[in-house]
N, C-alpha and C positions, 0 to 999 in steps of 0.2 A: 613976502618974497616967494616967488613960484618955486615949487619943488623941482629939482633936476629931473629931466626925462631919463628913464632907465629902460633897459631892455624888456623887463617884465611888463611895463606899461604898453609897449608896442605889441608884445605877443598877445596880451589880452584883447587888443583891438583886432589883431589878426583872427583870433578865435571868434570874435563877434561877427566878423565879416565872412568867415569860412563857408557858411552855407551857400553863398553866392546870390543871396536875395537882397533886394533893396532894404537898407536900414536907414531909418530917420536920423539925420544929423543931430537933431535936438535930443533924441533918445540916446544916441551913442554918447553925446557930450554929457548928458545927465548921469548916465550909468558910470562914467569915468570921473565924474566930479570936475568937469572941464567947462570952459567957455567954448563957444563955437570956433573962436579963433584958435584956442588950444587944441581942439580936435583937428582942425585943418592942418596944424603944424605936425601932428602925429601922422596924419594921412600922407603928408609930404615925405616924412621919414620912411614910411612903408613903400612909397613909390621909389625912393632911393634904394631900397632893397630889391627892386625889380618887380614888385607886385603890381599887377595890372588892375588898378582901382578906377572904376567909373564913378562919375558924380553927375547928378542932374537936379536942377532946381525943383523943389517940391517933392522929390523922392529920396534924396540923400546920397548914400554911397553904397556901392556893391563891388565885389570882385567879379571880374569878367566871367569866371567859372568857379565852381565850388573847389575848395582846397581841403585835402586830407593831410592833417599834420602827422608828422612821424611820431610813432609811439614806441618807445624803447621796450616796453614789456611785450607788445605784440611781436616785435622783431625777434627778441630773445627767445620767445616761445618756439620759433621755428629753426633755431640754430643750436648747435652743440653747446652745452653749458661751460665748456672750458675755454670758449672764446669770449673775452671781455668786450662788451659793446657799449659805446658812449654815443648818445644822440645830442648834438649841439645845435642851438638855434643859428649861431653864426660862427664861422671860422674863416681865417684868411684862405687856407686851402686844407682839405682833409689830409693830403699827403704831408704837408708841412707840420700839421699838428702831431702826426705820428712820428715824423722825423725827430721832433723835439721830445717825444714821450720816452719814458723809461723802458729800455729793451727787456728788462726783467719781467715786465707785465705781458710780453708777447706770449701767445698770439692775442692780438687785440685789434679792434676795429673802431672807426669813427665814421659817423654819418652826420652831415650838416644839412639844415634847411636852406642855408644861404652861404655862399662863398664870396668874400670881398675881393679875393685875389686868386680865383680859380685858374689852374694851369693845365695846359695840354702838353703834348709832346713838342720838343724843340722850343720850349719857352713860350708857346702861344697862349694867349688868354683863352679861358673857357667861360662862356656865358653861364652865370649861376644865379638866376633869379630865385627869390625865396619861394619854397614850397612847390616849384614848378617841375622839378626834375629829381633825379637821384644823384647825390655826390657822396661817394663812400670810398674809404680806404681801409686796408687791413695790413697788419705787419706780422712778419714771421722771422724768427732768428734761427739760422741753421748753424750747427757746429763746424761745418765745412761748406765751401762754396758748392752749390748743387750742380750736378751734371746738366749740361744743356741750358744753363741759365738764360742765355740770349733768346731762347725760344719760349721763355715763360709767358711772354705777352700773347703768343699764339694759343697756348693752352688756356690762358685766361679768357681769350676770345671765345673759345669753345664753351667754357663754363657759362659765359654771359649768354651765348646763343641758346644753350640748354634752358637757362632760367627764363629767358624771354619766351621760348617755345612752350614751356610749362605754364606760363601765364596766359598763353593764347595768342601770342604774336607769331604770325606766319611769315615766311620768306626772309628771315634774317640771313645775311651774308657777311663774310669777313673779308675786309680789305687789308692786305698785308701792309704793315705788321700789327696795327693796333686799332683799326676802325670797325665799327658795327654799322651795317647798312641795311636798309629796307627800300626796295624799289630804286636802288642806286643812290639813295639819299642818306645822309649821315644820321644815324640814330644814337650813336654813342661812341666813346673812345676809352682807351686804356693808357695809363701812365705808370710805368714801373721804374722805381728808383732803388738803388742798393748802396749799402755801406759795408766795406770789408774791414776786418781787423787783422793785425799782424799775426794773431794767434790762429787765424783760419776761420774765425766766425764771419758769417755773412748775414746781414739784416736786409730783408727785402720788404719794400712798401709797394703794395699793389693798389693803385687808384682807378676807380671806374666812374665814369659820368654817363648817364643815360637820360635823353630827353623824354620826359613823361607827358607833360601837359603844357609845355611852354607855348605862350601866345606869340604871334609874329611881332607884336609890339615890344616883347621882351628880348628879341633876338637881334637887336641892332649890332652891326659890326660882323655878323657871321657872313663869310664870303663864299659859302658853298651851299648847294642844296641840302636841306635837312628835313627831318620828319620826326614826329613824336610817337610814343607808344599809343597815346590816345587816338591819333589819326590813323595809325596802322590798324587798331582795333575797330575803329569806325568803318574803315574800308572793308573789313572782313565781316561787318554786321554784328560785332560783339560789344559788350559793355566795357567801360574803362577798367583798367587794372588798378588794384590797390598798391600804392607805393610801399606800404608796410610789408605786404606779402611778397612783393618783388624784391625788396631789400633783404628779407629773410632768405628767400630762395637763392639770391646771389651770394650772400655771406656763407650759407651752408655749402654751396658748391665750391667757393673759393677756399674755404677751410679744408675741405677734402683734397682739393688739388694741391694746395701748398704742403699738406701733411705727407702726401705720397710723392711729391716731385723729387725730393732728394734721393729716392730709391728708383722710381720709375722714369723720371725725366719726361721728355716730350712725347715719347713713342706712343703711349696709350691714347693720345689726342690727335695724332698725325692724320690718320685716315678720315676722321670726322672733320678736321680742319679742311682737308682737300675737298670734301664734299660740299663745303660751305664757301669755297674760294670764289670771291667776286671778280677776280681778274684773270682766271684761267681762260686761255683762248682769245684774250683781248690784247690789243696793241697797247704797250705801256712804255714808259721811259723814266729815267732818272734825270731830273732837271740839272743842266750843267754838264752832263756827260753824254755826248752824242753816241758813244760806243755802247751805252746801255739803253738801247732802244730795240724793241722787238715784240714778240708774242709771249705773254705770260704762260708758263708751263708748270705752275704749282710750286711746291717747295721740296727741298731735299730733307734728309733725316735730321739735319741740324736746325732746320727752320729757315734756312736761307731761301729767298725767292729766286726762281729760275726763269731767265729770259732767253728765248731763242732769238739770238741776234744774227746779223749777217756773218759774224765770225764764229758762230757756234753757240752752244749753251753756256750762259754765264750766270753764276750765282751772285745774288746781291744780299749783303748782310745788313741787318737793321741799323745799329749805330745811330747816326744822325741823317741817314739817307731818307729821302721822301720819294715814294713811288707814285706815279700818276698814270691814269688811263688817258689815252689819246682820243 
C-alpha cells in the first residue's frame, strides 16, 4: 500500500526545485523513492499550491524562477527577541491563525509560504501562491483601546513603505486606506482586525501582503493592475530582494509602531503619509455615493480622507468604504 502523501514530502520536492534549474524527472523520482507517476502526482499538488512549475520532455521539471524559502532563524535575527515568530508552510490565512492563537503569547507574528484562503479588505480573496510573496500577520494586545485606532492602517502603510525603501524599492505610494502602490499598480495591501473585551482590552491583528516575485500565471482573478517587488527592482536596475530580509524589516517596524501607538497614536506618521499619498490632487469618488466625488486633499488628523466636492470639503472614514480614482 502506498504511503500517504504528507506536507514534508511536498516541501522536500519544493527544496529540490528551488534553484530554478531543470531537474531530471528520473533523478527526482529516484531521490524521493517514487515512480515517475508518483512524482507527477506531487508536482500536481505543488501546482495546486500556486507554484509555477514548467515541464519539458527530455529535461524534466523546473520552477519558472528560483525560490527563496522563508527561514525563521534569519527573520528572528533581525527582529526584537520579545516578538514570537512562527513560519508556517501553509495557513488558511495568517490573520485567522493569530485570531485563534492565545492572546497571552502576544506580541506574536505568523508568516506563511502559502495561504489557502488569503483575505483582503472587505472579504476579498488575496492571491497567495507558495513562496511567491510575503503573507504575514502580527498580534498585539492593549490594556485599553488605542487612541486613533481607525488610522492604524495608515501608520502601518508608512511602516511598509519604509521597509520597502530600505530594501531598495523606489516610488512606493500609499492609496487610502490600505494599499501599497508602485507606478499606480498594486504592490501590497493591509488588513487590520480587532477584538475588544468588556474589561477594555483590545487585541489587534495586523496583516500585510506584498507581491514579491509572483508570476502572471499565478495571478488569475486579480482584477486590477499589479506589480511585484522583483519587477520594481528590475526597473531600477537592482538585484532581487530577499524575502527573509524584507520580512524581518517589516516585522521590526511593525513591532515598534504597535508598541508606541497606544501613546503616540497616528500623529508621528501623518506627515510621512501625506508625502506618500497616491490620490492627492486626483479626482476620486466613493462608489454608490455621488455626493462623495471630487479632488483628493489628503487626510485630517484622525486619518479620514478629505475630498473637495462641489458642496465643500468632505471627510471619508475608512470602515467599509472603498475609494477609487477616476
